[in-house]
Each structure stands twice: as structure tokens, then as C-alpha cells.
C-alpha positions, 0 to 999 in steps of 0.5 A: 371094856369099851367095844370098838365103834363100827369105824374102828371095826372096819379099819381093823379089818382093812388093816388086817387084810393089808397086812396078810396081803403083804406077807403073801396070805391073803383072805379067801373068798370063803374066809372074807365072807365068814369074817364079814358075817361075824362082824355084822352079827356082833354089830347087830347084837351091840345095836339091840343091846343099846336099844334095849337100854335106852327103852329101859332108861326111857320107861324110868324118866320122869316127864318134865313139869315145865319147859321153862321154870315159872321164875325164869319166864318172866326174865324180860320183866324182872331180870337185872339186864331188863330191870336193873341195869338200864336204870343204873346206866341212865340215872346212876353211872357210879352204881353201874361202875360198882356193879360191873367194875367197868364204866358205861363207855368201856362196857359199850367198847368191850361189847363192840369187840365181843358182840360178833363172837357171842351173839347166838342165832336161833329159832327161839329168842336167844340171850343177847350178847349185851346180857351175856357180857353183863352176866359175865362181868358181874360174875367176875366182879362180884365172885357171886355163885352161878346160882346167885346170878341165875336168880339175878338174871332169871336164867337157868344155872346151865345157861349161866355156866355155858354163857360165862365159859364162852364169854370169858374165853371170847374176852381173852382172845378179842382183847389180847391183840389189843391190850398186849403190845408186840414185843420188839426192841423198841418195846423194851427200850420204852419199858426200860426207860419207864422203870429208870424214870419211875422206879430208879432201876436202869436196864430193867424191862419187867418184873415177873411173879406168880400168883395162886388163884384159888379154885375148889378141887377139880374132879379126878385130879387128886393133889395136882393142884394142891399147893403150900397154902393148903388150897387147890389153885392155878398159878398165874405167871406174869410179867408187869411193867412199871405202870402195873400193865401185864406184858406177859400172862400165862395161866394153867400151871398146877399149884403144887409147882414152884415159881422157878418150875412154872417159869421154865416150863411157860411159854415166856421161859422157853423164849427167854432161855432160847434168846427169842425175846428180841431184847436189845444189845448190850449197853455201854455204861459210862460210869462203870465202862462196862457192858450191862444187859437188859434185865428182868427182876424176880424174887429168890424163887427164880434162878439167877441169869444174865437177863434175870436178876434176883436178891443176894441170899444171906450167908450161914449167919443170916447176913448180908453185906451193906452192898448186898443189902443196898441191892436187895432193896433197890431190886425189891422196890422195883419189883413191887410193881408185879405184886401191886399188879396182882393186888390191884387185880384182885381187889377190882375182880373179886372172883380171885378172892373166892374159892370158885367151883368151876371147871379147870378150863373155866378157871384158866379163862377166868384168869386170862380174861381178867388180866385182859380187862386189867390192862384194858382199864389201864389203857383207857385211863392213861388220857384221864387225869389222876383224880377222875380215874375210877379203876386205879385212883391215886392211893390205890397202889404203892407209891414213894416220895422223893426221899424213897419212903412209901407214901400212898398217892401219886401212883403214876408220877412219871416224867415223859420228858425224862423217859424220852431222855433215857430212851434216846440214851439207851439207843446211843449207848447200846453195842450192836452184835455184841456177843453173849458171854457164855461164862457160867459165872457171868450172871453173878458178875452182872449182879455185881455190876449193878451193885457197883452202878448203885454205888456209883449213881446213887439216889439221894435216899438210898442210904437212909432206908433201913436195910 
């Protein structure tokens, strides 16, 4: 058993003395002197034991062969940051993008944001902020081991590990306020307008799901992160909008947990159940002459709620009625955006396709920083013509023809004028101060209202889609 430190010994003595004085039995001077001598003797005995142990270990320690390994001494000549990256930057931007999964302009923009936090000051020449960012981006983009990066950039494994851990954390905290918008009522109205214009699901503000990100088993954690797929993972819980951007990203849940449990214990779930997401008021639907709430879309693993729509479960014969199958199709079609967002993320950031050997802290940093970089790329490409986009070119995600059938290409065929019209319609039809219905069956009634809405306002292709 570990012995208490000097500070704790003094603290215990003071607490004991105070307690005895409170009870009316204070230490006498001889007792106080005897206790101090006992404490001093034991501490001196401890220091002598430590000194003997350090001396024994020092005799066994081998002398260092060199301060820096010979292959690392030529870093400024043969390291990738000094030899390979400048050539790609000046002469071959396409290979620069393949190497970092990032354009030159985006790299410079990101470096400007993180440089103040990752620049080191030392008496010896330290690794520059640009090289630190380049090492981290290459690690995320390729999924290579840290040993491979050590030989590529001519830095030790220990330095690579420390650089990646620090830089991924800085990327998340530097980009978080930039790429994740502030949540308010107008924000949710815009997301609902996008979903209705692009995916024909009215009143939807986001699609939620979880993704297992596999890592090698963490030390001393047993089967806490072991999932049903037979791997150890950390769950990325996310909410995606109609354009594949993450509205919410949360990492750290253990792989053995289900999506519903992760949702309940997440920060977003807490805000959701406490009604602190600032969702707008109920909207009056003229076709049905009823009030409809803004909703999120989830799969069958999530609980049905007033603001969370899930598919109908089949009956004992594994059957669904026609209207239920129609609702499930329309919901799954709109909910596909979060699956696409995960697919795009793992396709561009290959570290999420590997079983990386990292610590639990670094695993969470990797997941959150890649989500922030995903949003950064999509935001920067909004003003670029679709055919010139690199991160998400046409055909990279699921899209649909006008007849409702899935077709590669034209992934972001949104109509800004239609979105604006839907946004203004939602504002006009909201009922301010509408009381929340506390009927336990109300979520099921809301889902039935959406079924009626899809029947009253059908899209031309929904009846031709096989159920």
C-alpha cells in the first residue's frame, strides 16, 4: 500500500489536533513533541529508502548511445516537411490534396487558426507549427501507424505521439465555434426548410445516429469497449443536417452501449429531454388542420418521442400496413443523410477505417477533430461549383432522381428560393406559446399525423417505390 505524502501527513496531524481540541482533550506539549519526532523519523526513513532505490536503478541504467538518432539528425534535409511537402505545394497541388486530404488554401487557413496554440518555444530548435499540423493531418488522412510517420518525417515515435495528441485536441477546440453554428429557433427553421426542400420530409431538423469507431483494446479496461461486431470501439453520436454537415458531434461512449443509451447519456440527449434545444413553437398544418412539432429522425434503436420520429415496428407476422411502409420509406429516405455523412467522413479520413493503437484520450480527440474538419471542408466548398469540389464531388453521396429512385450525382441539388419560401411559411404558421402535450400516447399520435400528411401531400414517386 502506498504511503501518504508529507503534505497528507501534516494534514492528518492538524486534523487530529483540531478534533481533539474540539472534544476537550488537546495534545500536551510532551505528546506533541513525541508525535513530531515519530513523523520526522518515518519521513527520514522513507527518504533514505528512496535514495537507495534511485542509486540502485542508476547503477543498472545503461549509458545513452546518442542524444538524437542518426536518421533523425538529417530531418531538415530528408524529412517530408522539408523535402516532399514544398514540392507538392508548389508543383503538384493534386498530390498535396491526396497526401493531406486538404487543399493548400485550406491548409493555410487551418494553420492560421491553430498556430498560436501549437507553437512551442524552447532553447533548442523546436518542431514548427506547420510541421506539427502536417504530421497530424497525414496521420488522420492515411491511417498510417505512428512508426511510419516517424520514418517519413524523421521524428521519434515519442515526439509523433505527443504532437498528434496535442494537435488533434487543438483542432477541435479551435474549429468548434467556427464550424458548429449557434443553436437557436432560426437555426432550426433553416434546417427544417433544407430537409423539406431536399428530402421532402417536412418539419425535420436533423437525423441522428451513432457510429462505432474501432480502436485496439485500451489497457486495463476489460470488455468495457467491446461491441457486438467483435471489436473494441468508441461511439460517435452525431446529428446531421440535410447537407451532410454535423450539427452535433459527441464522442466517448463505450462500444458496448446501444444507440438509445448513448443518446440518453449524451449532452444533446440531456438538452433534448429537458426541452432546452430552443426548438420553435408548434406549426399549424392547413391540410390536416392540426399542430405539428419540429422533429428529429432516428432508426428503431431510438425511443419514439414527440420530437423524435422512428420507424413503425412490424407486427408478429413481420408485416406492415401500406401507410406504415410508406412512412418508413419516407423517414428512411430522409434519415439516410446521417449515414452518408458517416460514410463520407470515413472515406476521406482513413484513420477511422483502421484499428488504430492509441490511448482513450487520443481516440476521442481523433473522432472530434475529424468531425470538425469534415464540417470545415463542406463549409469552404459551399461557394465552389459542384464539378470543382474535391472533398464532396458530385456522385460521392446518395442522391435521388425526381421519380424518387436513387441516382449517383447531383448530391446537393437544393433550390435556395424554395428553402426561403418554406422558411417564411414555417414562421407564419407557428403558434407561439402552444402548450406541450403531456399525453404519453402523444408521440404515436404525432407519427400518425405525419402518415396523414404524407397521404395528403404525396410526392409523385412515393407510390411507385417498392415498400
